[in-house]
KOLMARKOL-271350 format. One record per residue: x, y, z of N, C-alpha, C, O, CB in turn. Coordinates in steps of 0.2 Angstrom, whole numbers, padded with zeros to 4 digits, always signed. Glycine has a CB too. Layout:
REM residues N
XYZXYZXYZXYZXYZ/...
REM end
This chain:
REM residues 284
+1003+0230+0230+1001+0228+0223+1007+0229+0219+1011+0233+0219+0995+0233+0220/+1008+0224+0215+1014+0223+0210+1012+0226+0203+1007+0223+0200+1017+0216+0210/+1016+0230+0201+1014+0233+0194+1019+0230+0189+1025+0230+0190+1015+0241+0194/+1017+0226+0184+1021+0223+0179+1025+0228+0175+1021+0233+0173+1017+0218+0175/+1031+0227+0174+1035+0232+0169+1033+0231+0162+1037+0228+0158+1042+0232+0171/+1027+0233+0160+1025+0231+0153+1029+0235+0148+1031+0232+0143+1018+0233+0152/+1031+0241+0150+1035+0245+0145+1042+0242+0144+1045+0242+0138+1036+0252+0148/+1045+0239+0149+1052+0236+0148+1051+0229+0144+1055+0228+0140+1055+0234+0155/+1045+0225+0146+1044+0219+0142+1043+0221+0134+1046+0217+0130+1038+0216+0144/+1039+0226+0133+1038+0228+0126+1045+0230+0123+1046+0229+0117+1033+0234+0126/+1049+0234+0126+1055+0236+0124+1060+0230+0122+1063+0230+0117+1059+0241+0128/+1060+0225+0127+1064+0219+0126+1061+0215+0119+1065+0213+0116+1063+0214+0132/+1055+0215+0119+1052+0211+0113+1053+0215+0106+1055+0212+0101+1044+0211+0114/+1053+0221+0106+1055+0225+0100+1062+0224+0099+1064+0223+0093+1053+0233+0101/+1067+0225+0104+1074+0224+0103+1075+0217+0100+1079+0216+0095+1078+0225+0109/+1072+0212+0103+1073+0205+0101+1070+0204+0093+1074+0201+0089+1069+0200+0105/+1064+0207+0092+1062+0206+0085+1067+0210+0080+1068+0207+0075+1055+0209+0084/+1069+0216+0082+1074+0219+0078+1080+0215+0076+1083+0215+0071+1075+0226+0081/+1083+0212+0082+1089+0208+0081+1088+0203+0076+1092+0201+0072+1091+0206+0088/+1082+0199+0077+1081+0193+0073+1080+0196+0065+1082+0193+0061+1075+0190+0075/+1076+0201+0065+1075+0204+0058+1081+0206+0054+1082+0204+0049+1070+0210+0058/+1086+0209+0058+1092+0211+0055+1096+0205+0053+1099+0205+0048+1096+0216+0060/+1096+0200+0058+1100+0194+0056+1098+0191+0050+1101+0188+0046+1100+0190+0062/+1091+0190+0050+1088+0186+0044+1089+0190+0038+1090+0187+0032+1080+0185+0045/+1089+0197+0038+1090+0201+0032+1097+0200+0029+1098+0200+0023+1089+0209+0034/+1102+0200+0034+1109+0199+0032+1109+0192+0028+1113+0191+0023+1114+0200+0038/+1107+0187+0032+1107+0180+0029+1103+0180+0022+1106+0177+0017+1104+0175+0034/+1098+0183+0022+1094+0183+0015+1098+0186+0010+1098+0184+0004+1087+0186+0016/+1101+0192+0011+1105+0196+0006+1111+0191+0004+1112+0191-0002+1107+0202+0009/+1114+0188+0009+1120+0184+0007+1117+0178+0002+1120+0176-0003+1123+0181+0013/+1112+0175+0004+1109+0169+0001+1107+0171-0007+1109+0168-0011+1103+0166+0004/+1104+0177-0007+1102+0180-0014+1108+0181-0018+1108+0179-0024+1098+0186-0013/+1113+0184-0015+1119+0186-0019+1123+0179-0021+1125+0179-0027+1124+0190-0015/+1123+0175-0016+1127+0168-0018+1123+0164-0023+1126+0161-0028+1128+0164-0012/+1116+0164-0023+1112+0160-0027+1113+0163-0034+1113+0160-0039+1105+0160-0025/+1113+0170-0034+1113+0173-0041+1120+0172-0044+1120+0171-0050+1112+0181-0040/+1125+0172-0040+1132+0171-0043+1132+0163-0046+1135+0162-0051+1137+0172-0038/+1129+0159-0042+1129+0152-0044+1125+0151-0050+1127+0147-0055+1127+0147-0038/+1119+0154-0050+1115+0153-0056+1118+0155-0063+1117+0152-0068+1108+0157-0055/+1121+0161-0062+1124+0164-0069+1131+0161-0070+1134+0162-0075+1124+0171-0068/+1135+0159-0065+1142+0157-0066+1143+0150-0066+1149+0148-0069+1146+0160-0060/+1139+0145-0064+1140+0138-0065+1141+0136-0072+1144+0130-0073+1135+0134-0061/+1138+0139-0077+1137+0137-0083+1144+0136-0086+1146+0131-0090+1133+0141-0088/+1149+0141-0085+1156+0140-0088+1161+0137-0084+1166+0136-0086+1158+0147-0090/+1159+0136-0077+1164+0133-0073+1166+0126-0074+1161+0122-0074+1161+0134-0065/+1172+0125-0075+1175+0118-0077+1182+0118-0075+1185+0123-0074+1173+0116-0084/+1185+0112-0076+1192+0112-0075+1196+0116-0080+1201+0119-0078+1194+0104-0075/+1194+0115-0086+1197+0119-0091+1197+0127-0090+1201+0130-0092+1194+0117-0098/+1191+0129-0087+1191+0136-0086+1196+0138-0081+1198+0144-0081+1184+0138-0083/+1198+0134-0076+1203+0135-0071+1210+0135-0073+1214+0138-0070+1202+0131-0065/+1211+0131-0078+1218+0130-0080+1220+0132-0087+1226+0132-0089+1220+0122-0080/+1216+0136-0090+1217+0138-0097+1218+0146-0097+1216+0149-0092+1212+0136-0102/+1221+0149-0102+1222+0156-0102+1216+0159-0105+1212+0156-0109+1229+0158-0106/+1215+0166-0104+1209+0169-0107+1210+0170-0114+1216+0171-0116+1208+0176-0103/+1205+0171-0117+1205+0172-0125+1199+0177-0126+1194+0177-0123+1204+0165-0129/+1200+0180-0132+1195+0185-0134+1193+0190-0129+1187+0191-0127+1189+0181-0137/+1198+0193-0126+1197+0198-0121+1194+0196-0114+1191+0200-0111+1193+0204-0123/+1195+0189-0113+1192+0186-0107+1185+0183-0108+1182+0180-0104+1191+0191-0102/+1182+0184-0114+1175+0181-0116+1175+0174-0116+1171+0170-0114+1172+0184-0122/+1181+0171-0118+1182+0164-0119+1188+0162-0115+1192+0166-0112+1183+0162-0126/+1190+0156-0115+1196+0153-0111+1195+0153-0104+1189+0152-0102+1202+0158-0113/+1200+0154-0100+1200+0153-0093+1203+0158-0089+1203+0164-0091+1203+0146-0091/+1205+0156-0083+1207+0161-0078+1213+0159-0075+1215+0162-0069+1202+0163-0073/+1217+0155-0078+1223+0152-0074+1228+0158-0072+1231+0158-0067+1227+0147-0079/+1230+0163-0077+1235+0168-0075+1232+0172-0069+1236+0174-0065+1236+0172-0081/+1225+0173-0069+1223+0177-0064+1223+0173-0057+1224+0176-0052+1215+0179-0065/+1222+0167-0057+1222+0163-0051+1229+0163-0048+1230+0164-0042+1220+0156-0052/+1234+0162-0052+1241+0162-0050+1243+0169-0047+1246+0170-0042+1246+0160-0056/+1241+0174-0051+1242+0181-0049+1239+0183-0042+1242+0186-0037+1240+0186-0054/+1233+0180-0041+1229+0181-0035+1232+0178-0029+1233+0181-0024+1222+0179-0035/+1234+0172-0030+1238+0168-0025+1245+0171-0023+1246+0171-0017+1239+0160-0027/+1248+0173-0028+1255+0176-0027+1254+0183-0023+1257+0184-0018+1258+0178-0033/+1249+0187-0025+1247+0193-0021+1245+0191-0014+1248+0195-0009+1242+0197-0024/+1241+0186-0013+1239+0184-0006+1245+0182-0002+1245+0184+0004+1233+0179-0007/+1249+0177-0004+1254+0174-0001+1259+0180+0002+1261+0180+0007+1258+0169-0005/+1261+0184-0003+1266+0189-0001+1263+0194+0004+1266+0196+0009+1268+0193-0008/+1257+0196+0003+1254+0201+0007+1253+0198+0014+1255+0202+0019+1246+0202+0005/+1251+0192+0015+1250+0189+0022+1257+0188+0025+1258+0189+0031+1246+0183+0022/+1262+0186+0021+1268+0184+0023+1272+0191+0026+1276+0190+0031+1273+0181+0018/+1270+0196+0024+1273+0203+0026+1268+0206+0032+1271+0208+0037+1273+0208+0021/+1262+0206+0031+1257+0209+0036+1257+0205+0042+1256+0208+0047+1251+0210+0032/+1256+0198+0042+1255+0195+0048+1261+0195+0053+1259+0196+0059+1254+0187+0046/+1267+0194+0051+1272+0195+0056+1273+0202+0059+1274+0203+0065+1279+0193+0053/+1272+0207+0055+1272+0214+0057+1266+0215+0062+1267+0219+0067+1272+0219+0051/+1260+0212+0060+1254+0213+0064+1255+0210+0071+1253+0213+0076+1248+0211+0060/+1258+0204+0071+1259+0201+0077+1264+0205+0082+1263+0205+0088+1261+0194+0076/+1269+0207+0079+1274+0210+0083+1271+0217+0085+1273+0219+0091+1280+0212+0078/+1268+0221+0081+1265+0227+0084+1260+0226+0089+1259+0230+0094+1262+0231+0078/+1256+0221+0088+1250+0219+0093+1253+0217+0100+1251+0219+0105+1246+0213+0090/+1259+0213+0100+1262+0211+0106+1265+0218+0109+1264+0218+0115+1268+0207+0104/+1268+0222+0106+1270+0228+0109+1265+0232+0112+1265+0235+0117+1274+0233+0103/+1259+0233+0108+1253+0237+0111+1250+0234+0117+1248+0237+0121+1248+0239+0105/+1249+0227+0117+1246+0224+0122+1250+0222+0128+1247+0222+0134+1243+0218+0119/+1256+0221+0127+1260+0219+0133+1265+0224+0135+1268+0223+0141+1264+0213+0131/+1267+0229+0131+1273+0233+0133+1270+0240+0134+1274+0245+0136+1278+0233+0128/+1264+0242+0133+1261+0249+0133+1255+0248+0137+1252+0243+0138+1260+0252+0126/+1252+0254+0139+1245+0255+0142+1242+0260+0138+1245+0263+0134+1246+0256+0149/+1235+0261+0140+1231+0265+0136+1233+0273+0137+1230+0277+0133+1224+0264+0138/+1237+0274+0142+1238+0281+0143+1245+0284+0140+1246+0289+0141+1238+0282+0151/+1249+0279+0138+1255+0281+0135+1254+0285+0128+1250+0283+0124+1260+0275+0133/+1257+0290+0127+1256+0295+0121+1258+0291+0115+1255+0292+0110+1260+0301+0122/+1264+0287+0115+1266+0284+0109+1261+0278+0107+1260+0278+0101+1273+0281+0110/+1258+0275+0112+1253+0270+0110+1247+0273+0108+1244+0270+0103+1252+0266+0116/+1245+0279+0110+1239+0282+0108+1240+0284+0101+1236+0284+0096+1238+0288+0112/+1246+0287+0099+1248+0289+0092+1248+0283+0088+1245+0284+0082+1255+0292+0092/+1250+0277+0090+1250+0271+0085+1243+0269+0084+1241+0268+0078+1254+0266+0088/+1239+0269+0089+1232+0267+0088+1228+0272+0084+1224+0270+0080+1228+0267+0095/+1229+0279+0085+1226+0284+0080+1228+0283+0073+1224+0284+0069+1227+0291+0083/+1235+0281+0072+1237+0280+0066+1234+0274+0062+1232+0274+0056+1245+0280+0066/+1233+0269+0066+1230+0263+0064+1223+0264+0062+1220+0262+0056+1230+0257+0069/+1219+0268+0066+1212+0270+0064+1212+0274+0058+1207+0273+0054+1209+0274+0070/+1216+0279+0057+1216+0283+0051+1218+0278+0045+1215+0279+0039+1221+0288+0052/+1223+0274+0046+1225+0270+0040+1220+0265+0038+1219+0264+0032+1231+0266+0042/+1216+0263+0043+1210+0258+0041+1205+0262+0038+1201+0259+0034+1207+0255+0047/+1204+0268+0039+1199+0272+0035+1200+0275+0029+1196+0278+0026+1196+0277+0040/+1207+0274+0027+1209+0277+0020+1205+0274+0015+1206+0267+0015+1216+0277+0020/+1202+0277+0010+1199+0273+0004+1204+0269+0000+1210+0271+0000+1196+0278+0000/+1202+0264-0003+1207+0260-0006+1210+0263-0012+1216+0262-0014+1203+0253-0008/+1206+0267-0016+1209+0271-0021+1215+0275-0019+1219+0276-0023+1203+0275-0025/+1214+0278-0013+1220+0283-0011+1226+0278-0009+1231+0280-0010+1217+0286-0004/+1225+0272-0006+1230+0268-0005+1233+0265-0011+1239+0264-0012+1228+0262-0001/+1229+0265-0017+1232+0263-0023+1237+0268-0026+1242+0267-0029+1226+0262-0028/+1235+0275-0025+1239+0280-0027+1245+0281-0023+1251+0282-0026+1235+0287-0026/+1245+0279-0016+1251+0279-0012+1255+0273-0015+1261+0274-0015+1249+0278-0005/+1253+0267-0016+1257+0262-0019+1260+0263-0025+1266+0261-0026+1252+0256-0019/+1256+0267-0029+1259+0269-0036+1265+0274-0035+1270+0273-0038+1253+0272-0040/+1264+0279-0031+1269+0284-0030+1275+0281-0026+1281+0283-0028+1266+0290-0026/+1274+0276-0021+1280+0274-0017+1283+0268-0020+1289+0267-0021+1277+0273-0010/+1279+0262-0021+1282+0256-0023+1283+0256-0030+1288+0253-0032+1277+0250-0021/+1279+0258-0034+1279+0258-0042+1285+0263-0044+1289+0261-0048+1273+0259-0045/+1285+0269-0042+1289+0274-0044+1295+0275-0040+1301+0275-0042+1285+0281-0045/+1294+0277-0033+1300+0278-0029+1304+0272-0028+1311+0273-0029+1297+0281-0022/+1302+0267-0027+1306+0261-0026+1307+0257-0032+1311+0252-0033+1303+0256-0021/+1304+0259-0038+1306+0257-0045+1304+0249-0045+1307+0246-0049+1313+0258-0046/+1299+0247-0042+1296+0240-0043+1292+0239-0049+1291+0234-0051+1292+0238-0037/+1290+0245-0052+1285+0245-0057+1279+0242-0056+1277+0240-0050+1289+0241-0063/+1275+0241-0061+1268+0238-0061+1270+0230-0060+1271+0227-0065+1263+0239-0067/+1269+0228-0054+1271+0221-0052+1267+0218-0047+1264+0221-0043+1279+0221-0051/+1268+0211-0046+1265+0208-0041+1267+0210-0034+1263+0211-0029+1266+0200-0041/+1274+0212-0034+1277+0214-0027+1274+0221-0025+1272+0222-0019+1284+0214-0028/+1273+0225-0030+1270+0232-0028+1263+0231-0026+1261+0234-0021+1270+0236-0034/+1259+0227-0029+1252+0226-0027+1252+0223-0020+1248+0224-0016+1249+0222-0032/+1256+0218-0019+1256+0214-0013+1258+0219-0007+1255+0218-0001+1260+0208-0013/+1263+0223-0008+1265+0227-0003+1260+0233-0001+1259+0234+0005+1272+0231-0005/+1256+0235-0006+1251+0239-0005+1245+0236-0001+1242+0239+0003+1248+0242-0012/+1243+0230-0003+1238+0226+0001+1240+0225+0008+1236+0225+0012+1237+0219-0003/+1247+0224+0009+1249+0223+0016+1248+0229+0020+1246+0229+0026+1257+0221+0016/+1249+0235+0017+1248+0241+0021+1240+0242+0022+1239+0245+0027+1250+0247+0017/+1236+0239+0018+1229+0240+0019+1226+0235+0024+1222+0237+0028+1225+0239+0012/+1229+0229+0025+1226+0224+0029+1230+0225+0036+1227+0222+0041+1227+0217+0027/+1235+0228+0037+1239+0228+0043+1235+0231+0049+1235+0228+0054+1245+0233+0042/+1231+0237+0048+1227+0239+0054+1222+0234+0057+1222+0233+0063+1224+0245+0052/+1219+0230+0052+1214+0225+0055+1217+0220+0058+1215+0217+0063+1210+0223+0049/+1223+0217+0056+1227+0212+0059+1229+0214+0066+1229+0210+0071+1233+0210+0054/+1232+0220+0066+1235+0222+0073+1229+0223+0078+1230+0221+0083+1239+0229+0072/+1224+0226+0076+1219+0227+0081+1215+0221+0083+1214+0220+0089+1213+0232+0078/+1215+0216+0079+1211+0210+0081+1216+0206+0085+1213+0203+0090+1210+0206+0074/+1222+0206+0084+1227+0202+0088+1228+0205+0095+1228+0202+0100+1234+0201+0085/+1228+0212+0095+1229+0216+0101+1223+0215+0106+1224+0213+0112+1230+0223+0099/+1217+0215+0103+1211+0214+0107+1211+0207+0110+1209+0206+0116+1205+0215+0103/+1213+0202+0106+1214+0195+0108+1219+0194+0114+1217+0191+0119+1216+0190+0103/+1224+0197+0113+1230+0197+0119+1227+0200+0125+1228+0198+0131+1236+0200+0116/+1224+0206+0124+1221+0210+0130+1216+0206+0134+1215+0207+0140+1219+0217+0128/+1212+0202+0130+1207+0198+0133+1209+0192+0137+1205+0189+0140+1202+0196+0128/+1215+0190+0136+1218+0184+0140+1219+0186+0147+1221+0191+0149+1225+0182+0137/+1216+0182+0152+1216+0184+0159+1223+0185+0162+1228+0182+0160+1213+0179+0163/+1223+0190+0166+1230+0192+0169+1233+0187+0173+1239+0187+0174+1229+0199+0173/+1229+0182+0176+1232+0177+0180+1237+0173+0176+1241+0170+0180+1226+0172+0182/+1236+0172+0170+1241+0168+0166+1248+0171+0166+1253+0168+0167+1239+0167+0159/+1248+0178+0166+1254+0182+0166+1257+0181+0173+1264+0181+0174+1253+0189+0164/+1253+0182+0178+1256+0181+0185+1258+0174+0186+1263+0174+0190+1250+0183+0190/+1255+0169+0184+1258+0162+0185+1264+0161+0182+1269+0158+0184+1253+0157+0182/+1265+0164+0176+1271+0163+0172+1277+0167+0176+1282+0165+0176+1271+0166+0165/+1275+0173+0178+1280+0177+0182+1282+0173+0189+1288+0173+0191+1278+0184+0184/+1277+0170+0192+1279+0166+0198+1283+0160+0197+1287+0158+0201+1272+0164+0201/+1282+0157+0191+1287+0152+0189+1294+0154+0186+1298+0149+0185+1283+0147+0184/+1295+0160+0186+1301+0162+0184+1302+0163+0177+1308+0164+0174+1307+0158+0187/+1297+0163+0173+1297+0164+0166+1299+0171+0164+1296+0176+0167+1291+0161+0162/+1303+0172+0159+1304+0179+0157+1298+0182+0153+1294+0178+0151+1310+0179+0153/+1298+0188+0151+1292+0191+0148+1292+0188+0141+1286+0186+0139+1293+0199+0147/+1297+0187+0137+1296+0185+0130+1295+0178+0130+1291+0175+0126+1303+0186+0127/+1297+0174+0135+1295+0167+0135+1287+0166+0137+1284+0161+0135+1299+0163+0141/+1285+0170+0142+1278+0170+0143+1274+0172+0137+1268+0169+0136+1276+0175+0149/+1276+0177+0133+1272+0179+0127+1272+0173+0122+1267+0171+0119+1275+0185+0124/+1278+0170+0120+1279+0165+0115+1276+0158+0117+1274+0154+0113+1286+0165+0112/+1277+0157+0123+1275+0150+0125+1268+0149+0128+1265+0144+0129+1280+0147+0130/+1265+0155+0131+1259+0155+0134+1254+0159+0130+1248+0157+0128+1259+0157+0141/+1255+0165+0130+1250+0170+0127+1249+0169+0120+1243+0169+0118+1252+0177+0128/+1254+0168+0115+1252+0168+0108+1249+0161+0107+1244+0161+0103+1259+0168+0104/+1250+0155+0110+1246+0149+0109+1239+0150+0111+1234+0148+0108+1249+0143+0112/+1238+0154+0116+1231+0155+0119+1227+0160+0114+1221+0160+0113+1231+0158+0126/+1231+0164+0111+1228+0169+0106+1228+0166+0099+1227+0170+0094+1232+0176+0106/+1229+0160+0098+1229+0157+0091+1223+0158+0087+1223+0160+0081+1230+0150+0092/+1217+0158+0091+1211+0159+0087+1210+0166+0085+1207+0167+0079+1205+0157+0091/+1212+0171+0089+1212+0178+0087+1217+0179+0081+1215+0183+0077+1214+0182+0093/+1223+0176+0081+1227+0177+0075+1224+0174+0069+1225+0177+0064+1234+0173+0077/+1221+0168+0069+1217+0165+0064+1212+0170+0061+1211+0171+0055+1215+0158+0065/+1208+0173+0066+1203+0177+0064+1206+0183+0060+1203+0186+0055+1199+0180+0070/+1211+0186+0063+1215+0192+0059+1217+0189+0052+1217+0193+0048+1221+0194+0063/+1219+0183+0052+1221+0180+0045+1215+0180+0040+1216+0182+0035+1224+0174+0046/+1210+0178+0043+1204+0178+0039+1202+0185+0036+1200+0186+0030+1198+0175+0042/+1202+0190+0041+1200+0197+0039+1205+0199+0034+1203+0203+0029+1200+0201+0045/+1212+0198+0035+1217+0200+0030+1216+0197+0023+1216+0200+0018+1224+0199+0033/+1214+0191+0023+1213+0187+0017+1207+0190+0013+1207+0191+0007+1213+0179+0018/+1202+0190+0017+1196+0193+0014+1197+0200+0011+1194+0201+0005+1190+0193+0019/+1200+0204+0014+1201+0211+0012+1206+0211+0006+1205+0215+0001+1204+0216+0017/+1211+0207+0006+1216+0207+0001+1213+0204-0006+1214+0206-0011+1222+0203+0003/+1209+0198-0005+1207+0195-0011+1201+0199-0014+1200+0198-0021+1204+0188-0009/+1198+0203-0011+1192+0207-0014+1194+0214-0016+1190+0217-0019+1187+0208-0009/+1200+0216-0015+1203+0222-0017+1203+0223-0025+1206+0219-0028+1209+0224-0013/+1201+0229-0027+1202+0230-0034+1205+0237-0036+1210+0237-0040+1195+0230-0038/+1203+0242-0033+1205+0249-0035+1213+0249-0033+1216+0252-0038+1201+0254-0030/+1215+0247-0028+1222+0248-0026+1227+0244-0031+1232+0246-0033+1224+0246-0019/+1224+0238-0033+1228+0234-0038+1229+0237-0045+1233+0235-0049+1226+0227-0038/+1224+0241-0047+1224+0244-0054+1230+0248-0054+1232+0249-0060+1217+0248-0055/+1232+0252-0049+1238+0256-0049+1244+0253-0048+1250+0256-0048+1236+0262-0045/+1244+0247-0045+1251+0244-0043+1252+0237-0046+1258+0236-0049+1250+0243-0036/+1248+0233-0046+1249+0226-0049+1249+0226-0057+1252+0221-0060+1245+0221-0046/+1245+0230-0060+1244+0230-0067+1238+0227-0069+1233+0226-0065+1250+0227-0070/+1238+0226-0076+1231+0224-0079+1232+0219-0084+1227+0217-0087+1229+0230-0083/+1238+0216-0085+1239+0211-0090+1236+0205-0088+1236+0203-0082+1247+0211-0092/+1235+0200-0093+1232+0194-0092+1237+0188-0093+1235+0182-0093+1226+0193-0097/+1243+0190-0094+1248+0184-0095+1250+0181-0089+1249+0184-0083+1254+0187-0099/+1253+0175-0089+1255+0172-0083+1261+0175-0080+1266+0176-0084+1256+0164-0085/+1262+0177-0074+1268+0180-0071+1273+0175-0070+1272+0169-0068+1266+0184-0065/+1279+0177-0072+1285+0172-0071+1288+0173-0064+1291+0169-0061+1290+0173-0076/+1289+0180-0062+1292+0182-0055+1287+0187-0052+1282+0189-0055+1299+0184-0056/+1289+0188-0046+1285+0193-0042+1286+0200-0045+1282+0205-0043+1286+0193-0035/+1291+0201-0049+1292+0208-0052+1288+0209-0059+1289+0214-0062+1299+0209-0054/+1284+0203-0061+1280+0204-0067+1273+0207-0065+1271+0206-0059+1279+0197-0070/+1270+0210-0070+1264+0212-0069+1259+0207-0069+1260+0202-0072+1262+0218-0074/+1253+0207-0066+1248+0202-0065+1241+0205-0064+1241+0210-0060+1250+0197-0060/+1236+0202-0066+1229+0204-0065+1226+0199-0060+1226+0193-0061+1225+0204-0071/+1223+0202-0054+1220+0198-0049+1213+0196-0052+1210+0199-0057+1220+0201-0043/+1210+0191-0048+1203+0189-0050+1198+0195-0049+1194+0196-0053+1201+0183-0046/+1199+0199-0044+1194+0205-0043+1195+0210-0049+1190+0212-0051+1195+0208-0036/+1201+0211-0051+1202+0216-0056+1199+0213-0063+1196+0216-0067+1209+0218-0057/+1200+0206-0064+1197+0203-0070+1190+0203-0070+1187+0204-0075+1200+0195-0070/+1187+0202-0064+1179+0203-0064+1177+0210-0066+1172+0211-0069+1177+0201-0057/+1181+0215-0063+1179+0222-0064+1180+0223-0072+1175+0227-0075+1183+0226-0060/+1185+0221-0075+1186+0222-0082+1181+0219-0086+1178+0222-0091+1193+0220-0084/+1179+0213-0085+1174+0209-0089+1167+0212-0088+1164+0213-0093+1174+0202-0087/+1165+0215-0082+1159+0217-0081+1158+0224-0084+1152+0227-0085+1157+0217-0074/+1164+0228-0084+1163+0235-0085+1166+0237-0092+1163+0242-0095+1167+0239-0080/+1171+0234-0095+1174+0236-0101+1174+0231-0107+1176+0233-0112+1181+0237-0099/+1171+0225-0105+1171+0220-0111+1164+0218-0112+1161+0215-0108+1175+0214-0109/+1161+0221-0118+1154+0219-0120+1154+0211-0121+1158+0208-0124+1152+0222-0126/+1149+0208-0118+1148+0201-0118+1152+0197-0113+1153+0191-0114+1149+0199-0125/+1155+0201-0109+1160+0197-0104+1157+0195-0097+1160+0193-0093+1166+0202-0102/+1150+0196-0097+1146+0195-0090+1147+0187-0089+1148+0186-0083+1139+0197-0091/+1146+0183-0093+1146+0175-0091+1153+0174-0088+1153+0170-0083+1145+0171-0097/+1158+0176-0091+1165+0175-0088+1166+0178-0082+1169+0176-0077+1171+0177-0093/+1163+0184-0081+1164+0188-0075+1160+0184-0069+1162+0184-0064+1161+0195-0076/+1154+0182-0071+1150+0178-0066+1154+0172-0063+1155+0170-0058+1143+0176-0068/+1157+0168-0068+1161+0162-0067+1167+0164-0063+1169+0160-0058+1163+0158-0073/+1170+0169-0064+1176+0171-0060+1174+0173-0053+1178+0172-0049+1180+0177-0064/+1168+0177-0053+1166+0179-0046+1164+0172-0042+1165+0172-0036+1160+0183-0047/+1161+0167-0045+1160+0161-0042+1166+0158-0039+1166+0155-0033+1156+0156-0046/+1171+0158-0043+1178+0155-0041+1180+0159-0035+1183+0156-0030+1183+0155-0047/+1180+0165-0035+1183+0169-0030+1179+0168-0023+1182+0168-0018+1182+0177-0032/+1172+0168-0024+1168+0167-0018+1169+0160-0015+1170+0159-0009+1161+0167-0020/+1170+0155-0019+1172+0148-0017+1178+0148-0013+1179+0144-0008+1172+0143-0023/+1183+0151-0016+1190+0152-0013+1189+0155-0006+1192+0152-0001+1195+0156-0017/+1186+0160-0005+1185+0164+0001+1181+0159+0006+1183+0159+0012+1181+0170+0000/+1176+0155+0004+1172+0151+0008+1177+0145+0011+1177+0143+0016+1166+0148+0005/+1181+0142+0006+1185+0137+0008+1191+0139+0013+1192+0136+0018+1189+0134+0002/+1193+0145+0012+1198+0148+0016+1195+0150+0023+1198+0148+0028+1202+0154+0014/+1189+0153+0023+1186+0154+0030+1184+0148+0033+1185+0147+0039+1180+0158+0028/+1182+0143+0030+1180+0137+0033+1186+0133+0036+1185+0131+0042+1176+0132+0028/+1191+0133+0032+1197+0129+0035+1200+0133+0041+1203+0130+0045+1202+0128+0029/+1200+0140+0040+1203+0144+0046+1199+0143+0052+1201+0142+0058+1203+0151+0044/+1192+0143+0052+1188+0142+0057+1188+0135+0060+1188+0134+0066+1180+0143+0055/+1190+0130+0056+1191+0123+0059+1197+0123+0063+1198+0120+0068+1191+0118+0053/+1202+0126+0060+1209+0127+0064+1208+0131+0070+1211+0129+0075+1214+0130+0059/+1204+0136+0070+1203+0140+0076+1200+0136+0082+1201+0136+0087+1199+0146+0075/+1195+0132+0080+1191+0127+0084+1196+0122+0087+1196+0121+0093+1185+0124+0081/+1200+0119+0083+1205+0115+0086+1210+0118+0091+1212+0115+0096+1209+0112+0080/+1212+0124+0089+1217+0127+0093+1213+0129+0100+1216+0128+0105+1220+0134+0090/+1207+0132+0100+1204+0133+0106+1202+0127+0110+1203+0127+0116+1197+0137+0104/+1201+0121+0107+1199+0115+0111+1206+0113+0114+1206+0110+0119+1197+0110+0106/+1211+0114+0110+1218+0111+0113+1220+0116+0119+1223+0113+0124+1223+0111+0108/+1219+0122+0118+1221+0127+0124+1216+0126+0130+1218+0128+0135+1220+0134+0121/+1210+0124+0129+1206+0123+0135+1207+0116+0139+1204+0116+0144+1199+0123+0133/+1211+0112+0136+1212+0106+0139+1217+0107+0146+1219+0102+0149+1216+0101+0135/
REM end
């Protein structure tokens, strides 16, 4: 006589239902948030809003200086964090193993750095970049602080991607007489292109949404920055100021938030498209 495993089937059904419920809950929360931002922010969104300076403490006018400051912060942050992240990930994945004490120390340091609250990173950036290095409240100070914040996520993402590449590719490269560095730069890094782009998306998302750290480093002014040594207000800081400190600033805050979300969606969509192209090319 065969006894059907009813308890196991019930557990599978419960797990399946819970997974679907959690997934639908996340999708529903995102849709509600996005619809709410669109509903309240679409009214003021226009070309003039994007290219004009703010007026009346941000209640009127546009967000042109904030857009420029945000893009400068993002470009400098990624330009610093991505090369350092790739280099460190290559060292951890290709030149160390999990039992080396120095590699363990680096990984523990990255885990601690990733868990540091952003306000603490802002205080570090203020003490080191603003005061010690005498960069002042500037785009450069804010971008360097953001680079310190996104570096752990970039390193771990790229390291995991490199470690997941099958060992046969390294053995084939060695059999063909390729040196270690040629194997890494000609074979492994192109195969890890989708992982590098994923790390780039994580870094961009973290940098563009950051507020607390930039309050202590990049500054608060709403004028257009001329150089990276000028102070500048990011979009996230502008949204915070309008919603918390400016009475009647909610319409402009919603419109600024809508612009920020659209920028993130465009960056994510274009990066995922590039990742698919790279993955398709590497599979040929």
